[in-house]
C-alpha positions in Angstrom: -100.5 116.5 30.0 -103.0 114.2 31.4 -100.3 111.4 31.7 -97.8 113.8 33.3 -100.4 114.8 35.9 -101.3 111.2 36.7 -97.6 110.4 37.0 -97.2 113.4 39.4 -100.2 112.1 41.5 -98.5 108.6 41.6 -95.3 110.1 42.8 -96.9 112.0 45.6 -99.0 109.0 46.7 -95.8 107.0 46.9 -94.1 109.7 48.9 -97.0 109.9 51.3 -97.0 106.0 51.6 -93.3 106.0 52.3 -93.8 108.7 54.9 -96.6 106.6 56.7 -94.4 103.5 56.6 -91.5 105.5 58.1 -93.7 106.7 61.0 -94.8 102.9 61.6 -91.7 101.1 61.6 -88.3 101.3 63.2 -86.6 99.8 60.0 -85.3 102.1 57.4 -87.7 102.7 54.5 -85.0 101.4 52.1 -85.2 98.1 53.9 -87.9 95.6 53.0 -87.3 93.6 56.2 -90.4 95.0 57.9 -92.6 93.6 55.2 -91.6 90.1 56.0 -93.2 88.0 58.9 -91.2 88.3 62.0 -91.7 87.9 65.8 -92.4 84.2 64.6 -92.5 81.4 67.4 -94.0 78.0 67.6 -96.0 76.6 70.7 -98.9 74.6 71.7 -102.5 75.2 72.1 -103.5 71.6 72.1 -101.9 68.1 72.2 -98.1 68.3 71.5 -98.3 64.9 69.7 -100.8 65.9 67.1 -100.7 69.7 66.9 -98.6 72.9 66.7 -99.5 76.5 67.2 -97.8 79.5 65.5 -97.6 83.3 66.1 -96.1 86.0 64.0 -96.2 89.7 63.2 -96.5 91.6 60.0 -96.6 95.3 59.2 -100.2 97.0 58.8 -99.7 96.9 55.1 -100.0 93.0 55.2 -103.4 92.3 56.4 -103.7 88.6 55.9 -101.1 85.9 56.2 -101.0 82.2 55.7 -99.0 79.1 56.8 -97.8 76.5 54.4 -96.6 73.2 55.8 -95.7 69.5 54.9 -93.9 66.7 56.3 -90.2 67.3 56.0 -88.1 65.8 53.5 -84.4 66.0 52.4 -85.3 67.1 48.9 -86.1 70.7 48.2 -88.7 69.6 45.6 -91.7 69.2 48.0 -94.0 72.1 46.9 -96.7 69.8 45.4 -97.2 68.2 48.9 -97.6 71.6 50.7 -101.0 72.5 52.4 -102.0 76.0 53.0 -104.1 77.5 55.7 -105.2 81.1 56.6 -104.3 82.5 59.9 -106.4 84.6 62.3 -105.4 88.2 62.2 -105.7 91.0 64.7 -104.4 94.5 64.2 -102.8 96.3 67.1 -101.5 99.8 67.3 -98.4 99.9 69.5 -95.8 102.3 70.5 -93.8 101.7 67.3 -96.7 101.6 64.8 -99.6 99.5 63.7 -99.0 95.9 63.3 -101.0 92.8 62.2 -100.5 89.8 64.6 -101.3 86.4 63.1 -101.9 83.1 64.8 -102.9 79.5 63.8 -103.2 76.1 65.6 -102.7 73.2 63.2 -104.2 69.8 64.4 -104.5 66.2 63.2 -100.7 66.0 62.7 -98.8 62.7 62.9 -97.1 61.9 66.2 -93.2 61.9 66.2 -93.1 63.5 62.8 -90.9 66.3 61.6 -92.7 69.1 59.5 -91.5 71.9 57.3 -93.4 75.3 57.4 -93.2 78.9 56.4 -95.6 81.8 57.0 -96.5 84.9 54.9 -98.3 86.2 51.9 -97.8 87.4 48.4 -94.2 87.9 47.8 -93.2 88.1 51.5 -92.6 84.9 53.3 -90.6 83.7 56.1 -87.8 81.1 55.6 -88.8 77.4 55.7 -88.4 76.2 59.4 -89.0 72.9 61.0 -90.7 71.4 64.1 -91.3 67.9 65.3 -94.4 66.7 67.1 -94.1 64.7 70.4 -94.1 60.9 70.4 -96.9 60.7 73.0 -94.8 57.8 74.4 -93.3 57.3 77.8 -89.7 57.8 76.8 -86.7 60.0 77.8 -86.5 63.6 76.7 -85.0 67.0 77.7 -86.2 70.6 77.8 -84.7 74.0 78.8 -85.8 76.6 81.4 -84.9 80.3 81.6 -85.6 82.8 84.4 -86.1 86.5 83.8 -84.6 87.8 80.7 -86.0 91.2 81.0 -83.3 93.8 80.3 -80.4 94.2 77.7 -82.4 91.4 76.0 -80.6 91.4 72.6 -77.2 92.4 73.7 -76.9 90.0 76.8 -80.0 87.9 77.3 -79.6 86.4 73.9 -76.2 84.7 74.9 -77.9 82.6 77.6 -80.6 81.4 75.1 -78.1 80.7 72.4 -75.7 78.9 74.8 -78.4 76.7 75.9 -79.2 75.5 72.5 -75.6 75.0 71.6 -75.3 72.9 74.6 -78.5 71.0 74.4 -79.7 70.9 70.7 -82.0 67.9 71.3 -84.2 69.9 73.7 -87.7 69.4 72.9 -89.0 72.8 74.1 -88.2 75.9 76.0 -89.9 77.3 79.2 -89.7 80.9 80.2 -90.5 81.9 83.8 -92.0 85.3 83.2 -90.4 88.9 82.8 -89.4 88.0 79.2 -89.2 91.8 78.8 -89.0 94.8 81.0 -92.0 96.8 79.7 -94.6 94.4 78.5 -96.8 97.1 76.8 -93.9 98.3 74.7 -92.4 97.0 71.6 -89.2 99.3 71.6 -86.5 97.8 73.6 -88.7 95.0 74.7 -90.5 92.6 72.3 -88.4 94.0 69.4 -85.5 92.7 71.4 -86.8 89.4 72.8 -87.8 87.8 69.4 -84.5 88.6 67.6 -82.6 87.4 70.7 -84.2 84.0 70.1 -84.1 84.3 66.3 -84.5 81.0 64.5 -84.5 79.2 67.8 -88.1 80.3 68.5 -89.2 79.2 65.0 -87.9 75.7 65.5 -88.3 75.0 69.2 -91.7 75.2 70.8 -91.8 78.0 73.5 -94.1 78.1 76.6 -94.0 80.9 79.0 -95.8 82.2 82.2 -96.5 85.8 82.7 -94.3 87.9 85.0 -95.1 91.2 86.6 -93.2 93.1 83.9 -95.6 91.7 81.4 -98.3 93.7 82.9 -99.1 97.1 81.4 -100.0 98.5 84.8 -98.7 97.1 88.2 -101.3 96.2 90.9 -104.2 94.9 88.9 -105.0 91.6 87.5 -106.8 93.2 84.5 -103.8 94.8 82.7 -101.9 91.9 81.4 -100.5 93.5 78.4 -102.3 92.8 75.2 -99.0 91.8 73.8 -99.0 88.6 75.7 -101.8 87.0 73.7 -100.8 88.7 70.4 -97.3 87.4 70.5 -98.0 83.8 71.7 -100.6 81.0 71.0 -100.7 79.1 74.4 -103.2 76.7 75.7 -106.7 78.0 76.8 -107.4 75.2 79.2 -107.1 77.2 82.4 -109.9 78.6 84.5 -112.3 81.0 82.7 -110.7 84.4 82.2 -107.3 82.9 82.7 -106.7 81.6 79.1 -103.0 81.5 77.9 -101.7 82.5 81.3 -102.8 79.7 83.6 -102.7 76.5 81.7 -101.3 73.1 81.3 -99.6 71.0 78.6 -99.1 67.2 78.7 -95.8 66.4 76.9 -95.5 62.6 76.8 -95.4 61.6 80.5 -94.9 65.0 82.0 -97.7 67.6 82.9 -96.3 71.2 82.7 -98.3 73.7 84.6 -98.2 77.5 84.1 -99.7 79.6 87.1 -100.2 83.3 86.8 -99.5 84.0 90.4 -99.1 87.7 89.5 -102.8 87.7 90.2 -102.2 86.9 93.9 -103.6 88.5 96.1 -105.1 91.4 94.1 -107.5 88.9 92.4 -108.9 86.9 95.3 -111.7 85.2 93.3 -109.2 84.4 90.5 -106.8 83.1 92.9 -109.3 80.7 94.5 -110.3 79.5 90.9 -106.8 79.0 90.1 -106.1 76.9 93.2 -109.3 74.7 92.8 -108.3 74.3 89.1 -104.6 73.3 90.1 -105.9 70.7 92.6 -108.1 69.2 89.8 -105.2 68.9 87.5 -103.0 67.3 90.0 -105.7 64.8 91.0 -106.5 63.6 87.5 -103.0 63.3 86.2 -101.8 59.7 85.7 -98.4 60.3 84.0 -95.0 60.3 85.7 -94.2 64.0 86.7 -95.8 67.3 87.2 -93.7 70.3 87.0 -95.2 73.7 87.9 -93.9 77.1 86.7 -94.8 80.6 87.9 -92.9 83.8 88.1 -93.0 85.0 91.7 -90.8 82.7 93.8 -92.3 81.1 97.0 -90.3 83.4 99.1 -88.7 86.8 98.4 -85.0 86.5 98.0 -83.7 89.9 96.8 -81.8 91.4 99.8 -84.0 94.6 100.0 -87.2 92.4 100.3 -88.9 91.1 103.4 -88.9 87.5 104.3 -92.1 85.3 104.3 -94.0 82.7 102.2 -95.9 84.3 99.3 -98.4 81.8 98.5 -99.1 79.5 101.6 -102.1 77.9 100.0 -100.3 76.7 96.8 -97.3 75.6 99.0 -99.7 73.3 100.9 -101.0 71.9 97.8 -97.6 71.3 96.3 -96.7 69.4 99.5 -100.0 67.3 99.6 -99.5 66.0 96.2 -95.7 65.7 96.2 -95.1 68.0 93.3 -91.4 67.3 92.5 -90.2 70.6 91.0 -91.4 74.3 90.8 -89.7 76.6 88.5 -89.7 80.4 89.3 -87.8 83.7 88.9 -88.5 87.4 89.8 -85.7 87.7 92.4 -82.8 88.0 89.9 -80.7 85.6 91.9 -80.3 81.9 92.0 -81.6 79.7 94.7 -82.5 76.1 95.1 -83.9 74.1 98.0 -86.8 72.4 99.8 -88.9 74.2 102.4 -88.9 72.4 105.8 -87.4 69.5 104.0 -90.5 68.7 102.0 -91.3 68.5 98.4 -91.1 70.3 96.0 -87.6 71.3 95.1 -88.0 75.1 94.4 -85.7 76.7 91.8 -85.3 80.5 91.5 -83.3 81.4 88.5 -82.4 84.4 86.2 -81.0 84.1 82.7 -80.7 88.0 82.0 -78.1 90.5 83.0 -80.0 92.4 85.7 -79.0 91.1 89.1 -79.8 91.5 92.7 -78.0 90.9 95.9 -79.3 87.8 97.8 -81.1 87.5 101.0 -80.1 84.2 102.5 -82.7 81.9 104.0 -82.8 78.7 105.9 -84.3 76.5 103.1 -81.6 77.3 100.5 -79.3 74.5 99.6 -77.3 76.3 96.9 -77.3 80.0 96.0 -75.9 82.1 93.3 -75.5 85.9 92.4 -74.2 87.9 89.5 -74.6 84.9 87.2 -76.6 84.5 84.0 -78.0 80.9 84.1 -80.3 78.4 82.3 -81.5 75.0 83.3 -81.5 71.5 81.4 -84.1 69.1 82.7 -83.7 65.6 81.6 -86.8 63.5 82.0 -87.2 59.7 82.3 -90.2 57.7 83.5 -88.3 57.2 86.8 -86.2 60.4 87.3 -85.8 64.2 86.7 -82.2 65.1 86.1 -81.7 68.8 86.7 -78.6 70.8 85.6 -78.1 74.5 86.0 -75.4 75.9 83.7 -73.9 79.4 83.3 -74.0 81.5 80.2 -70.7 80.1 79.2 -71.9 76.5 79.6 -70.3 75.6 83.0 -72.2 73.4 85.3 -73.3 75.4 88.4 -75.9 73.1 90.2 -77.0 69.7 89.7 -79.4 67.2 91.3 -81.9 64.2 90.6 -85.3 63.6 91.7 -86.1 59.9 91.5 -89.0 57.6 92.4 -88.2 55.4 95.4 -89.0 51.7 95.0 -91.4 51.8 98.0 -93.1 54.9 96.7 -92.5 58.6 97.4 -89.5 60.6 96.0 -85.9 60.7 96.7 -83.2 63.4 96.2 -79.6 63.1 95.1 -77.2 66.0 94.7 -74.7 66.2 92.0 -71.3 65.1 93.2 -68.8 67.6 91.4 -70.3 71.1 92.2 -67.8 73.9 92.3 -67.8 77.0 94.7 -70.9 79.0 95.0 -70.8 82.5 93.3 -72.1 84.9 96.0 -70.5 88.2 94.6 -73.1 91.0 94.9 -73.7 93.2 91.8 -71.3 96.2 91.3 -73.9 98.7 92.2 -74.8 96.9 95.5 -73.7 99.7 97.9 -75.6 102.4 96.1 -78.8 100.4 95.4 -79.4 99.0 98.9 -79.8 100.5 102.4 -76.6 100.8 104.5 -77.8 98.2 107.2 -78.6 95.8 104.3 -75.1 96.2 102.9 -73.5 96.2 106.2 -74.9 92.7 107.2 -74.1 91.0 103.9 -70.8 89.4 104.7 -71.9 88.0 108.1 -75.1 86.5 106.5 -73.2 85.1 103.8 -70.5 83.4 105.9 -73.3 81.9 108.1 -74.9 80.5 105.1 -71.7 78.9 103.7 -70.9 77.4 107.0 -74.4 75.7 106.9 -74.2 74.5 103.3 -70.6 73.1 103.5 
């Protein structure tokens, strides 16, 4: 009878445990998938030639996690060479349950070396994946840029990410210009879609991102960047104090990549001034070939229902003073490329997800686009930045080259085989926008096309 009683208690305990798991996960209880590490991505906290950072998530029942890694080899018999390190773990109760977020930064790696790794604990491990450290040399390479993914991430945003990697499998890393998701404080329909949309790509290609306004839990305050941002990623902490993992820089070979969280502007005036001073110091000290800046908000509002005007005049002046060649932005859910008053930098506004706005045409635009999902390939050499914008089906939409002139300064060359511009407003244009904005669209479009022909 005692054994029967204990067996009954065990069955009851298991039932309670399963009920708790059902409440804390979206996956069916019959599935073990939630027990395995997921939301796994690689990035950098420190030098890309000698380090790699990792972030992943497990269910609350897995309260510690490890990374195993070694130099990659063609044979599967490499277990005796594997090193193991314990990750830092932070629990977080989210809208879909309680999760443990794990992160680690591995240093003292060899430059230009391919490594295999997996993460997990006990019986539950990720698949083995690979990354390759940077060479640290002044040599050609390519990377990919994505504007807002934001909505319908898994069903439609995923196709842009996947097409980009089919097209450019030798890309060294991925940049995301903010609004990776629609509601940054929520996992459901947000982070739970973003990571599966990238899938194995995020496990093998380092990812860097700058925060967008939709990564904020509450709009209108610099203090509410969702906790999910730092839980889901392991970015550099070399920005101004209090801006860690949102304003930062990474030196990849001969390029300095700068992320600015201008969502703080102007609601955090002390923080904005600190960011401005920090940026000028980073521009002054850099001795490499190229600086590329990334921030979410574009330099000017371009959605047709928004007002004209430069958003960040102090930053614009700084870019011009130091001849920053390229600034990558998003937020407007349209495509635009051009130079303001004919000065450097070239500003790019892009969108990789399906949510689209009608465009407000401005004088500085040299090429525009609407109702398109796009990604950007940037090919780097010591003397040139070759930029190609492509659609979600891999067609070239825009192309230009910034190169160093022999007598100093920069020069611009437009691609020679660009097709017509896509300027069709979204299907709900007439219902989403005010009548006067709709009524003037065709005349504004025709004036813009006449100027750019």
